[in-house]
Jmol script that loads the backbone (N, CA, C; Angstrom):
load data "model"
ATOM      1  N   MET A   1       4.394  -8.211 -23.117  1.00  0.00           N
ATOM      2  CA  MET A   1       3.464  -8.225 -22.010  1.00  0.00           C
ATOM      3  C   MET A   1       2.605  -9.487 -22.111  1.00  0.00           C
ATOM      4  N   GLU A   2       2.534 -10.187 -20.996  1.00  0.00           N
ATOM      5  CA  GLU A   2       1.717 -11.402 -20.947  1.00  0.00           C
ATOM      6  C   GLU A   2       0.277 -11.031 -20.601  1.00  0.00           C
ATOM      7  N   LEU A   3      -0.675 -11.561 -21.351  1.00  0.00           N
ATOM      8  CA  LEU A   3      -2.084 -11.328 -21.057  1.00  0.00           C
ATOM      9  C   LEU A   3      -2.555 -12.301 -19.984  1.00  0.00           C
ATOM     10  N   ILE A   4      -3.442 -11.827 -19.109  1.00  0.00           N
ATOM     11  CA  ILE A   4      -4.056 -12.688 -18.106  1.00  0.00           C
ATOM     12  C   ILE A   4      -5.552 -12.750 -18.390  1.00  0.00           C
ATOM     13  N   SER A   5      -6.203 -13.706 -17.799  1.00  0.00           N
ATOM     14  CA  SER A   5      -7.650 -13.832 -18.004  1.00  0.00           C
ATOM     15  C   SER A   5      -8.392 -12.932 -17.025  1.00  0.00           C
ATOM     16  N   TRP A   6      -9.652 -12.679 -17.312  1.00  0.00           N
ATOM     17  CA  TRP A   6     -10.500 -11.917 -16.393  1.00  0.00           C
ATOM     18  C   TRP A   6     -10.608 -12.645 -15.063  1.00  0.00           C
ATOM     19  N   ASP A   7     -10.641 -13.975 -15.116  1.00  0.00           N
ATOM     20  CA  ASP A   7     -10.707 -14.754 -13.870  1.00  0.00           C
ATOM     21  C   ASP A   7      -9.465 -14.527 -13.013  1.00  0.00           C
ATOM     22  N   ASP A   8      -8.288 -14.437 -13.659  1.00  0.00           N
ATOM     23  CA  ASP A   8      -7.055 -14.157 -12.916  1.00  0.00           C
ATOM     24  C   ASP A   8      -7.134 -12.788 -12.250  1.00  0.00           C
ATOM     25  N   PHE A   9      -7.571 -11.775 -13.005  1.00  0.00           N
ATOM     26  CA  PHE A   9      -7.669 -10.421 -12.455  1.00  0.00           C
ATOM     27  C   PHE A   9      -8.661 -10.364 -11.304  1.00  0.00           C
ATOM     28  N   ALA A  10      -9.766 -11.098 -11.422  1.00  0.00           N
ATOM     29  CA  ALA A  10     -10.802 -11.084 -10.383  1.00  0.00           C
ATOM     30  C   ALA A  10     -10.286 -11.625  -9.049  1.00  0.00           C
ATOM     31  N   LYS A  11      -9.214 -12.392  -9.076  1.00  0.00           N
ATOM     32  CA  LYS A  11      -8.640 -12.943  -7.845  1.00  0.00           C
ATOM     33  C   LYS A  11      -7.872 -11.901  -7.032  1.00  0.00           C
ATOM     34  N   VAL A  12      -7.442 -10.812  -7.680  1.00  0.00           N
ATOM     35  CA  VAL A  12      -6.649  -9.795  -7.008  1.00  0.00           C
ATOM     36  C   VAL A  12      -7.572  -8.872  -6.212  1.00  0.00           C
ATOM     37  N   GLU A  13      -7.362  -8.817  -4.904  1.00  0.00           N
ATOM     38  CA  GLU A  13      -8.165  -7.978  -4.013  1.00  0.00           C
ATOM     39  C   GLU A  13      -7.487  -6.620  -3.851  1.00  0.00           C
ATOM     40  N   LEU A  14      -7.855  -5.671  -4.702  1.00  0.00           N
ATOM     41  CA  LEU A  14      -7.374  -4.301  -4.583  1.00  0.00           C
ATOM     42  C   LEU A  14      -8.385  -3.546  -3.734  1.00  0.00           C
ATOM     43  N   ARG A  15      -7.938  -3.074  -2.589  1.00  0.00           N
ATOM     44  CA  ARG A  15      -8.822  -2.403  -1.634  1.00  0.00           C
ATOM     45  C   ARG A  15      -8.270  -1.033  -1.260  1.00  0.00           C
ATOM     46  N   VAL A  16      -9.163  -0.161  -0.855  1.00  0.00           N
ATOM     47  CA  VAL A  16      -8.773   1.154  -0.353  1.00  0.00           C
ATOM     48  C   VAL A  16      -8.544   1.061   1.147  1.00  0.00           C
ATOM     49  N   GLY A  17      -7.434   1.622   1.595  1.00  0.00           N
ATOM     50  CA  GLY A  17      -7.147   1.696   3.020  1.00  0.00           C
ATOM     51  C   GLY A  17      -6.732   3.106   3.392  1.00  0.00           C
ATOM     52  N   ARG A  18      -6.889   3.431   4.666  1.00  0.00           N
ATOM     53  CA  ARG A  18      -6.495   4.751   5.167  1.00  0.00           C
ATOM     54  C   ARG A  18      -5.268   4.588   6.059  1.00  0.00           C
ATOM     55  N   ILE A  19      -4.227   5.357   5.774  1.00  0.00           N
ATOM     56  CA  ILE A  19      -2.979   5.268   6.541  1.00  0.00           C
ATOM     57  C   ILE A  19      -3.199   5.849   7.939  1.00  0.00           C
ATOM     58  N   LEU A  20      -2.936   5.027   8.943  1.00  0.00           N
ATOM     59  CA  LEU A  20      -3.091   5.433  10.344  1.00  0.00           C
ATOM     60  C   LEU A  20      -1.788   5.936  10.940  1.00  0.00           C
ATOM     61  N   SER A  21      -0.670   5.281  10.579  1.00  0.00           N
ATOM     62  CA  SER A  21       0.614   5.691  11.141  1.00  0.00           C
ATOM     63  C   SER A  21       1.731   5.406  10.147  1.00  0.00           C
ATOM     64  N   VAL A  22       2.824   6.151  10.324  1.00  0.00           N
ATOM     65  CA  VAL A  22       3.996   6.046   9.458  1.00  0.00           C
ATOM     66  C   VAL A  22       5.239   6.110  10.341  1.00  0.00           C
ATOM     67  N   GLU A  23       6.145   5.160  10.147  1.00  0.00           N
ATOM     68  CA  GLU A  23       7.418   5.161  10.864  1.00  0.00           C
ATOM     69  C   GLU A  23       8.541   4.965   9.865  1.00  0.00           C
ATOM     70  N   GLU A  24       9.692   5.557  10.144  1.00  0.00           N
ATOM     71  CA  GLU A  24      10.882   5.290   9.336  1.00  0.00           C
ATOM     72  C   GLU A  24      11.228   3.810   9.503  1.00  0.00           C
ATOM     73  N   PHE A  25      11.559   3.144   8.417  1.00  0.00           N
ATOM     74  CA  PHE A  25      11.944   1.732   8.456  1.00  0.00           C
ATOM     75  C   PHE A  25      13.469   1.681   8.433  1.00  0.00           C
ATOM     76  N   ALA A  26      14.061   1.873   9.596  1.00  0.00           N
ATOM     77  CA  ALA A  26      15.514   2.011   9.732  1.00  0.00           C
ATOM     78  C   ALA A  26      16.273   0.773   9.246  1.00  0.00           C
ATOM     79  N   ALA A  27      15.688  -0.408   9.360  1.00  0.00           N
ATOM     80  CA  ALA A  27      16.376  -1.642   8.977  1.00  0.00           C
ATOM     81  C   ALA A  27      16.308  -1.925   7.480  1.00  0.00           C
ATOM     82  N   ALA A  28      15.548  -1.149   6.739  1.00  0.00           N
ATOM     83  CA  ALA A  28      15.418  -1.380   5.293  1.00  0.00           C
ATOM     84  C   ALA A  28      16.696  -0.987   4.563  1.00  0.00           C
ATOM     85  N   ARG A  29      17.028  -1.726   3.499  1.00  0.00           N
ATOM     86  CA  ARG A  29      18.205  -1.403   2.684  1.00  0.00           C
ATOM     87  C   ARG A  29      17.991  -0.127   1.878  1.00  0.00           C
ATOM     88  N   THR A  30      16.766   0.066   1.411  1.00  0.00           N
ATOM     89  CA  THR A  30      16.388   1.259   0.655  1.00  0.00           C
ATOM     90  C   THR A  30      15.493   2.096   1.557  1.00  0.00           C
ATOM     91  N   PRO A  31      15.672   3.416   1.594  1.00  0.00           N
ATOM     92  CA  PRO A  31      14.829   4.229   2.477  1.00  0.00           C
ATOM     93  C   PRO A  31      13.340   3.910   2.277  1.00  0.00           C
ATOM     94  N   SER A  32      12.697   3.591   3.380  1.00  0.00           N
ATOM     95  CA  SER A  32      11.301   3.153   3.349  1.00  0.00           C
ATOM     96  C   SER A  32      10.589   3.572   4.618  1.00  0.00           C
ATOM     97  N   TYR A  33       9.266   3.477   4.559  1.00  0.00           N
ATOM     98  CA  TYR A  33       8.422   3.671   5.733  1.00  0.00           C
ATOM     99  C   TYR A  33       7.705   2.369   6.051  1.00  0.00           C
ATOM    100  N   VAL A  34       7.336   2.202   7.315  1.00  0.00           N
ATOM    101  CA  VAL A  34       6.404   1.165   7.719  1.00  0.00           C
ATOM    102  C   VAL A  34       5.062   1.866   7.892  1.00  0.00           C
ATOM    103  N   LEU A  35       4.076   1.422   7.128  1.00  0.00           N
ATOM    104  CA  LEU A  35       2.739   2.002   7.187  1.00  0.00           C
ATOM    105  C   LEU A  35       1.800   1.063   7.919  1.00  0.00           C
ATOM    106  N   GLN A  36       0.932   1.626   8.739  1.00  0.00           N
ATOM    107  CA  GLN A  36      -0.203   0.897   9.310  1.00  0.00           C
ATOM    108  C   GLN A  36      -1.416   1.405   8.538  1.00  0.00           C
ATOM    109  N   VAL A  37      -2.101   0.504   7.834  1.00  0.00           N
ATOM    110  CA  VAL A  37      -3.190   0.893   6.948  1.00  0.00           C
ATOM    111  C   VAL A  37      -4.483   0.223   7.394  1.00  0.00           C
ATOM    112  N   ASP A  38      -5.521   1.023   7.574  1.00  0.00           N
ATOM    113  CA  ASP A  38      -6.835   0.531   8.020  1.00  0.00           C
ATOM    114  C   ASP A  38      -7.705   0.236   6.800  1.00  0.00           C
ATOM    115  N   PHE A  39      -8.127  -1.031   6.665  1.00  0.00           N
ATOM    116  CA  PHE A  39      -8.988  -1.460   5.571  1.00  0.00           C
ATOM    117  C   PHE A  39     -10.424  -1.731   6.028  1.00  0.00           C
ATOM    118  N   GLY A  40     -10.821  -1.170   7.151  1.00  0.00           N
ATOM    119  CA  GLY A  40     -12.190  -1.333   7.630  1.00  0.00           C
ATOM    120  C   GLY A  40     -12.386  -2.609   8.428  1.00  0.00           C
ATOM    121  N   GLU A  41     -13.630  -2.823   8.860  1.00  0.00           N
ATOM    122  CA  GLU A  41     -13.950  -3.940   9.760  1.00  0.00           C
ATOM    123  C   GLU A  41     -13.632  -5.313   9.201  1.00  0.00           C
ATOM    124  N   GLU A  42     -13.943  -5.547   7.937  1.00  0.00           N
ATOM    125  CA  GLU A  42     -13.780  -6.880   7.353  1.00  0.00           C
ATOM    126  C   GLU A  42     -12.317  -7.336   7.326  1.00  0.00           C
ATOM    127  N   ILE A  43     -11.408  -6.440   7.013  1.00  0.00           N
ATOM    128  CA  ILE A  43      -9.995  -6.788   6.843  1.00  0.00           C
ATOM    129  C   ILE A  43      -9.149  -6.326   8.021  1.00  0.00           C
ATOM    130  N   GLY A  44      -9.449  -5.157   8.550  1.00  0.00           N
ATOM    131  CA  GLY A  44      -8.711  -4.628   9.695  1.00  0.00           C
ATOM    132  C   GLY A  44      -7.484  -3.825   9.290  1.00  0.00           C
ATOM    133  N   VAL A  45      -6.550  -3.686  10.226  1.00  0.00           N
ATOM    134  CA  VAL A  45      -5.329  -2.899  10.028  1.00  0.00           C
ATOM    135  C   VAL A  45      -4.207  -3.846   9.615  1.00  0.00           C
ATOM    136  N   ARG A  46      -3.474  -3.443   8.586  1.00  0.00           N
ATOM    137  CA  ARG A  46      -2.344  -4.238   8.097  1.00  0.00           C
ATOM    138  C   ARG A  46      -1.107  -3.367   7.967  1.00  0.00           C
ATOM    139  N   LYS A  47       0.071  -4.012   8.106  1.00  0.00           N
ATOM    140  CA  LYS A  47       1.361  -3.330   7.971  1.00  0.00           C
ATOM    141  C   LYS A  47       1.897  -3.516   6.553  1.00  0.00           C
ATOM    142  N   SER A  48       2.622  -2.503   6.094  1.00  0.00           N
ATOM    143  CA  SER A  48       3.283  -2.603   4.799  1.00  0.00           C
ATOM    144  C   SER A  48       4.547  -1.762   4.815  1.00  0.00           C
ATOM    145  N   SER A  49       5.549  -2.228   4.083  1.00  0.00           N
ATOM    146  CA  SER A  49       6.748  -1.438   3.844  1.00  0.00           C
ATOM    147  C   SER A  49       6.543  -0.705   2.528  1.00  0.00           C
ATOM    148  N   ALA A  50       6.899   0.577   2.488  1.00  0.00           N
ATOM    149  CA  ALA A  50       6.703   1.361   1.272  1.00  0.00           C
ATOM    150  C   ALA A  50       7.917   2.236   1.000  1.00  0.00           C
ATOM    151  N   ARG A  51       8.449   2.132  -0.218  1.00  0.00           N
ATOM    152  CA  ARG A  51       9.605   2.938  -0.640  1.00  0.00           C
ATOM    153  C   ARG A  51       9.110   4.256  -1.250  1.00  0.00           C
ATOM    154  N   ILE A  52       8.546   5.092  -0.411  1.00  0.00           N
ATOM    155  CA  ILE A  52       7.912   6.326  -0.886  1.00  0.00           C
ATOM    156  C   ILE A  52       8.499   7.562  -0.215  1.00  0.00           C
ATOM    157  N   THR A  53       9.707   7.427   0.334  1.00  0.00           N
ATOM    158  CA  THR A  53      10.297   8.524   1.111  1.00  0.00           C
ATOM    159  C   THR A  53      10.712   9.717   0.261  1.00  0.00           C
ATOM    160  N   THR A  54      10.918   9.510  -1.037  1.00  0.00           N
ATOM    161  CA  THR A  54      11.345  10.611  -1.907  1.00  0.00           C
ATOM    162  C   THR A  54      10.240  11.650  -2.077  1.00  0.00           C
ATOM    163  N   LEU A  55       9.009  11.200  -2.232  1.00  0.00           N
ATOM    164  CA  LEU A  55       7.906  12.110  -2.536  1.00  0.00           C
ATOM    165  C   LEU A  55       7.015  12.443  -1.343  1.00  0.00           C
ATOM    166  N   TYR A  56       7.124  11.682  -0.246  1.00  0.00           N
ATOM    167  CA  TYR A  56       6.191  11.863   0.867  1.00  0.00           C
ATOM    168  C   TYR A  56       6.923  11.950   2.199  1.00  0.00           C
ATOM    169  N   LYS A  57       6.456  12.856   3.044  1.00  0.00           N
ATOM    170  CA  LYS A  57       6.912  12.956   4.425  1.00  0.00           C
ATOM    171  C   LYS A  57       5.856  12.269   5.295  1.00  0.00           C
ATOM    172  N   PRO A  58       6.255  11.710   6.436  1.00  0.00           N
ATOM    173  CA  PRO A  58       5.288  11.000   7.285  1.00  0.00           C
ATOM    174  C   PRO A  58       4.009  11.790   7.587  1.00  0.00           C
ATOM    175  N   ASP A  59       4.147  13.064   7.933  1.00  0.00           N
ATOM    176  CA  ASP A  59       2.958  13.856   8.273  1.00  0.00           C
ATOM    177  C   ASP A  59       2.003  14.025   7.097  1.00  0.00           C
ATOM    178  N   ASP A  60       2.525  13.971   5.857  1.00  0.00           N
ATOM    179  CA  ASP A  60       1.678  14.095   4.671  1.00  0.00           C
ATOM    180  C   ASP A  60       0.848  12.837   4.420  1.00  0.00           C
ATOM    181  N   LEU A  61       1.273  11.723   5.005  1.00  0.00           N
ATOM    182  CA  LEU A  61       0.636  10.435   4.715  1.00  0.00           C
ATOM    183  C   LEU A  61      -0.486  10.069   5.685  1.00  0.00           C
ATOM    184  N   ILE A  62      -0.437  10.575   6.908  1.00  0.00           N
ATOM    185  CA  ILE A  62      -1.453  10.230   7.904  1.00  0.00           C
ATOM    186  C   ILE A  62      -2.830  10.656   7.384  1.00  0.00           C
ATOM    187  N   GLY A  63      -3.767   9.696   7.358  1.00  0.00           N
ATOM    188  CA  GLY A  63      -5.127   9.964   6.908  1.00  0.00           C
ATOM    189  C   GLY A  63      -5.325   9.828   5.411  1.00  0.00           C
ATOM    190  N   LYS A  64      -4.243   9.607   4.663  1.00  0.00           N
ATOM    191  CA  LYS A  64      -4.328   9.484   3.205  1.00  0.00           C
ATOM    192  C   LYS A  64      -4.901   8.113   2.832  1.00  0.00           C
ATOM    193  N   SER A  65      -5.782   8.097   1.841  1.00  0.00           N
ATOM    194  CA  SER A  65      -6.313   6.841   1.304  1.00  0.00           C
ATOM    195  C   SER A  65      -5.370   6.323   0.231  1.00  0.00           C
ATOM    196  N   VAL A  66      -5.145   5.005   0.237  1.00  0.00           N
ATOM    197  CA  VAL A  66      -4.265   4.361  -0.738  1.00  0.00           C
ATOM    198  C   VAL A  66      -4.928   3.086  -1.250  1.00  0.00           C
ATOM    199  N   VAL A  67      -4.467   2.623  -2.406  1.00  0.00           N
ATOM    200  CA  VAL A  67      -4.938   1.367  -2.970  1.00  0.00           C
ATOM    201  C   VAL A  67      -3.876   0.309  -2.693  1.00  0.00           C
ATOM    202  N   ALA A  68      -4.310  -0.843  -2.185  1.00  0.00           N
ATOM    203  CA  ALA A  68      -3.366  -1.909  -1.847  1.00  0.00           C
ATOM    204  C   ALA A  68      -3.943  -3.267  -2.214  1.00  0.00           C
ATOM    205  N   VAL A  69      -3.039  -4.215  -2.462  1.00  0.00           N
ATOM    206  CA  VAL A  69      -3.428  -5.611  -2.664  1.00  0.00           C
ATOM    207  C   VAL A  69      -3.422  -6.257  -1.281  1.00  0.00           C
ATOM    208  N   VAL A  70      -4.553  -6.839  -0.897  1.00  0.00           N
ATOM    209  CA  VAL A  70      -4.662  -7.387   0.460  1.00  0.00           C
ATOM    210  C   VAL A  70      -4.706  -8.919   0.506  1.00  0.00           C
ATOM    211  N   ASN A  71      -4.667  -9.586  -0.655  1.00  0.00           N
ATOM    212  CA  ASN A  71      -4.735 -11.050  -0.620  1.00  0.00           C
ATOM    213  C   ASN A  71      -3.475 -11.739  -1.134  1.00  0.00           C
ATOM    214  N   LEU A  72      -2.338 -11.067  -0.992  1.00  0.00           N
ATOM    215  CA  LEU A  72      -1.052 -11.719  -1.228  1.00  0.00           C
ATOM    216  C   LEU A  72      -0.589 -12.364   0.078  1.00  0.00           C
ATOM    217  N   PRO A  73       0.258 -13.395   0.006  1.00  0.00           N
ATOM    218  CA  PRO A  73       0.798 -13.943   1.246  1.00  0.00           C
ATOM    219  C   PRO A  73       1.670 -12.895   1.947  1.00  0.00           C
ATOM    220  N   LYS A  74       1.769 -13.010   3.259  1.00  0.00           N
ATOM    221  CA  LYS A  74       2.662 -12.118   4.005  1.00  0.00           C
ATOM    222  C   LYS A  74       4.079 -12.301   3.477  1.00  0.00           C
ATOM    223  N   ARG A  75       4.871 -11.204   3.569  1.00  0.00           N
ATOM    224  CA  ARG A  75       6.242 -11.259   3.051  1.00  0.00           C
ATOM    225  C   ARG A  75       7.194 -10.664   4.071  1.00  0.00           C
ATOM    226  N   GLN A  76       8.251 -11.412   4.361  1.00  0.00           N
ATOM    227  CA  GLN A  76       9.263 -10.945   5.298  1.00  0.00           C
ATOM    228  C   GLN A  76      10.172  -9.948   4.591  1.00  0.00           C
ATOM    229  N   ILE A  77      10.251  -8.731   5.124  1.00  0.00           N
ATOM    230  CA  ILE A  77      11.144  -7.697   4.600  1.00  0.00           C
ATOM    231  C   ILE A  77      12.016  -7.262   5.771  1.00  0.00           C
ATOM    232  N   GLY A  78      13.212  -7.828   5.848  1.00  0.00           N
ATOM    233  CA  GLY A  78      14.057  -7.600   7.018  1.00  0.00           C
ATOM    234  C   GLY A  78      13.317  -8.065   8.252  1.00  0.00           C
ATOM    235  N   PRO A  79      13.247  -7.244   9.298  1.00  0.00           N
ATOM    236  CA  PRO A  79      12.551  -7.647  10.519  1.00  0.00           C
ATOM    237  C   PRO A  79      11.023  -7.475  10.440  1.00  0.00           C
ATOM    238  N   LEU A  80      10.521  -6.924   9.337  1.00  0.00           N
ATOM    239  CA  LEU A  80       9.087  -6.636   9.198  1.00  0.00           C
ATOM    240  C   LEU A  80       8.372  -7.727   8.408  1.00  0.00           C
ATOM    241  N   MET A  81       7.209  -8.135   8.884  1.00  0.00           N
ATOM    242  CA  MET A  81       6.337  -9.023   8.130  1.00  0.00           C
ATOM    243  C   MET A  81       5.292  -8.133   7.464  1.00  0.00           C
ATOM    244  N   SER A  82       5.450  -7.913   6.149  1.00  0.00           N
ATOM    245  CA  SER A  82       4.527  -7.066   5.397  1.00  0.00           C
ATOM    246  C   SER A  82       3.247  -7.850   5.119  1.00  0.00           C
ATOM    247  N   GLU A  83       2.099  -7.205   5.360  1.00  0.00           N
ATOM    248  CA  GLU A  83       0.811  -7.890   5.274  1.00  0.00           C
ATOM    249  C   GLU A  83      -0.049  -7.439   4.104  1.00  0.00           C
ATOM    250  N   CYS A  84       0.420  -6.473   3.334  1.00  0.00           N
ATOM    251  CA  CYS A  84      -0.293  -6.019   2.139  1.00  0.00           C
ATOM    252  C   CYS A  84       0.708  -5.300   1.245  1.00  0.00           C
ATOM    253  N   LEU A  85       0.311  -5.055  -0.002  1.00  0.00           N
ATOM    254  CA  LEU A  85       1.173  -4.358  -0.954  1.00  0.00           C
ATOM    255  C   LEU A  85       0.508  -3.046  -1.354  1.00  0.00           C
ATOM    256  N   VAL A  86       1.038  -1.949  -0.849  1.00  0.00           N
ATOM    257  CA  VAL A  86       0.540  -0.623  -1.209  1.00  0.00           C
ATOM    258  C   VAL A  86       1.034  -0.331  -2.623  1.00  0.00           C
ATOM    259  N   THR A  87       0.140   0.135  -3.497  1.00  0.00           N
ATOM    260  CA  THR A  87       0.483   0.308  -4.905  1.00  0.00           C
ATOM    261  C   THR A  87       0.925   1.737  -5.225  1.00  0.00           C
ATOM    262  N   GLY A  88       1.760   1.853  -6.252  1.00  0.00           N
ATOM    263  CA  GLY A  88       2.234   3.149  -6.711  1.00  0.00           C
ATOM    264  C   GLY A  88       2.878   3.014  -8.074  1.00  0.00           C
ATOM    265  N   PHE A  89       3.223   4.162  -8.638  1.00  0.00           N
ATOM    266  CA  PHE A  89       3.837   4.222  -9.960  1.00  0.00           C
ATOM    267  C   PHE A  89       5.172   4.944  -9.857  1.00  0.00           C
ATOM    268  N   GLN A  90       6.171   4.432 -10.568  1.00  0.00           N
ATOM    269  CA  GLN A  90       7.477   5.080 -10.558  1.00  0.00           C
ATOM    270  C   GLN A  90       7.425   6.352 -11.395  1.00  0.00           C
ATOM    271  N   THR A  91       7.972   7.423 -10.849  1.00  0.00           N
ATOM    272  CA  THR A  91       8.026   8.700 -11.548  1.00  0.00           C
ATOM    273  C   THR A  91       9.307   8.772 -12.380  1.00  0.00           C
ATOM    274  N   SER A  92       9.399   9.760 -13.242  1.00  0.00           N
ATOM    275  CA  SER A  92      10.568   9.894 -14.121  1.00  0.00           C
ATOM    276  C   SER A  92      11.864  10.121 -13.343  1.00  0.00           C
ATOM    277  N   ASP A  93      11.767  10.650 -12.121  1.00  0.00           N
ATOM    278  CA  ASP A  93      12.978  10.875 -11.319  1.00  0.00           C
ATOM    279  C   ASP A  93      13.260   9.736 -10.341  1.00  0.00           C
ATOM    280  N   GLY A  94      12.535   8.621 -10.481  1.00  0.00           N
ATOM    281  CA  GLY A  94      12.803   7.444  -9.656  1.00  0.00           C
ATOM    282  C   GLY A  94      12.018   7.358  -8.371  1.00  0.00           C
ATOM    283  N   GLY A  95      11.187   8.361  -8.063  1.00  0.00           N
ATOM    284  CA  GLY A  95      10.327   8.290  -6.881  1.00  0.00           C
ATOM    285  C   GLY A  95       9.150   7.364  -7.134  1.00  0.00           C
ATOM    286  N   VAL A  96       8.336   7.163  -6.132  1.00  0.00           N
ATOM    287  CA  VAL A  96       7.123   6.366  -6.277  1.00  0.00           C
ATOM    288  C   VAL A  96       5.936   7.216  -5.854  1.00  0.00           C
ATOM    289  N   ALA A  97       4.992   7.401  -6.787  1.00  0.00           N
ATOM    290  CA  ALA A  97       3.754   8.134  -6.524  1.00  0.00           C
ATOM    291  C   ALA A  97       2.675   7.117  -6.176  1.00  0.00           C
ATOM    292  N   LEU A  98       2.043   7.299  -5.027  1.00  0.00           N
ATOM    293  CA  LEU A  98       1.019   6.373  -4.572  1.00  0.00           C
ATOM    294  C   LEU A  98      -0.185   6.349  -5.501  1.00  0.00           C
ATOM    295  N   CYS A  99      -0.779   5.177  -5.618  1.00  0.00           N
ATOM    296  CA  CYS A  99      -2.041   5.020  -6.337  1.00  0.00           C
ATOM    297  C   CYS A  99      -3.150   5.324  -5.325  1.00  0.00           C
ATOM    298  N   VAL A 100      -3.911   6.389  -5.583  1.00  0.00           N
ATOM    299  CA  VAL A 100      -4.917   6.847  -4.622  1.00  0.00           C
ATOM    300  C   VAL A 100      -6.242   7.128  -5.333  1.00  0.00           C
ATOM    301  N   PRO A 101      -7.372   6.938  -4.638  1.00  0.00           N
ATOM    302  CA  PRO A 101      -8.651   7.325  -5.233  1.00  0.00           C
ATOM    303  C   PRO A 101      -8.752   8.849  -5.288  1.00  0.00           C
ATOM    304  N   ASP A 102      -9.450   9.370  -6.294  1.00  0.00           N
ATOM    305  CA  ASP A 102      -9.551  10.827  -6.403  1.00  0.00           C
ATOM    306  C   ASP A 102     -10.784  11.388  -5.707  1.00  0.00           C
ATOM    307  N   ARG A 103     -11.526  10.539  -5.019  1.00  0.00           N
ATOM    308  CA  ARG A 103     -12.677  10.944  -4.205  1.00  0.00           C
ATOM    309  C   ARG A 103     -12.616  10.180  -2.882  1.00  0.00           C
ATOM    310  N   GLU A 104     -13.368  10.640  -1.899  1.00  0.00           N
ATOM    311  CA  GLU A 104     -13.445   9.955  -0.600  1.00  0.00           C
ATOM    312  C   GLU A 104     -14.092   8.584  -0.809  1.00  0.00           C
ATOM    313  N   VAL A 105     -13.430   7.541  -0.313  1.00  0.00           N
ATOM    314  CA  VAL A 105     -13.912   6.171  -0.456  1.00  0.00           C
ATOM    315  C   VAL A 105     -13.823   5.489   0.913  1.00  0.00           C
ATOM    316  N   VAL A 106     -14.803   4.684   1.236  1.00  0.00           N
ATOM    317  CA  VAL A 106     -14.844   3.980   2.517  1.00  0.00           C
ATOM    318  C   VAL A 106     -13.707   2.967   2.581  1.00  0.00           C
ATOM    319  N   PRO A 107     -12.908   2.967   3.662  1.00  0.00           N
ATOM    320  CA  PRO A 107     -11.846   1.962   3.798  1.00  0.00           C
ATOM    321  C   PRO A 107     -12.396   0.549   3.653  1.00  0.00           C
ATOM    322  N   GLY A 108     -11.675  -0.257   2.881  1.00  0.00           N
ATOM    323  CA  GLY A 108     -12.086  -1.626   2.615  1.00  0.00           C
ATOM    324  C   GLY A 108     -12.808  -1.782   1.300  1.00  0.00           C
ATOM    325  N   SER A 109     -13.203  -0.666   0.672  1.00  0.00           N
ATOM    326  CA  SER A 109     -13.885  -0.755  -0.628  1.00  0.00           C
ATOM    327  C   SER A 109     -12.978  -1.433  -1.636  1.00  0.00           C
ATOM    328  N   ARG A 110     -13.594  -2.298  -2.460  1.00  0.00           N
ATOM    329  CA  ARG A 110     -12.830  -3.059  -3.452  1.00  0.00           C
ATOM    330  C   ARG A 110     -12.867  -2.364  -4.808  1.00  0.00           C
ATOM    331  N   LEU A 111     -11.716  -2.387  -5.469  1.00  0.00           N
ATOM    332  CA  LEU A 111     -11.643  -1.872  -6.835  1.00  0.00           C
ATOM    333  C   LEU A 111     -12.335  -2.866  -7.753  1.00  0.00           C
ATOM    334  N   PHE A 112     -13.173  -2.346  -8.624  1.00  0.00           N
ATOM    335  CA  PHE A 112     -13.809  -3.219  -9.629  1.00  0.00           C
ATOM    336  C   PHE A 112     -14.098  -2.442 -10.877  1.00  0.00           C
TER     337      PHE A 112
END
end "model"
wireframe off; spacefill off
backbone 0.3
color backbone group
């Protein structure tokens, strides 16, 4: 494991967002959803592709708070331009469990 400096870590903008909508990402090679995530007034709504179909159904995700990196460059994923990276952890069965706050947090709040 490579160590990074505190200054490097401070550059990463991990923010809380609330999922507004979820659509099947039919063009993705791996089953995925397209998420619209609201990060509050300062950042706004951003799109992301998420490979979370194993553990989550679309209706379970609406209104859910998630942690995402919001200061990465946009990334083309098939026909989608992803605007943030929603974070999660791989489970023992290969699914992805979302990284979520365990209390209500205002959208746009920064992890520190």
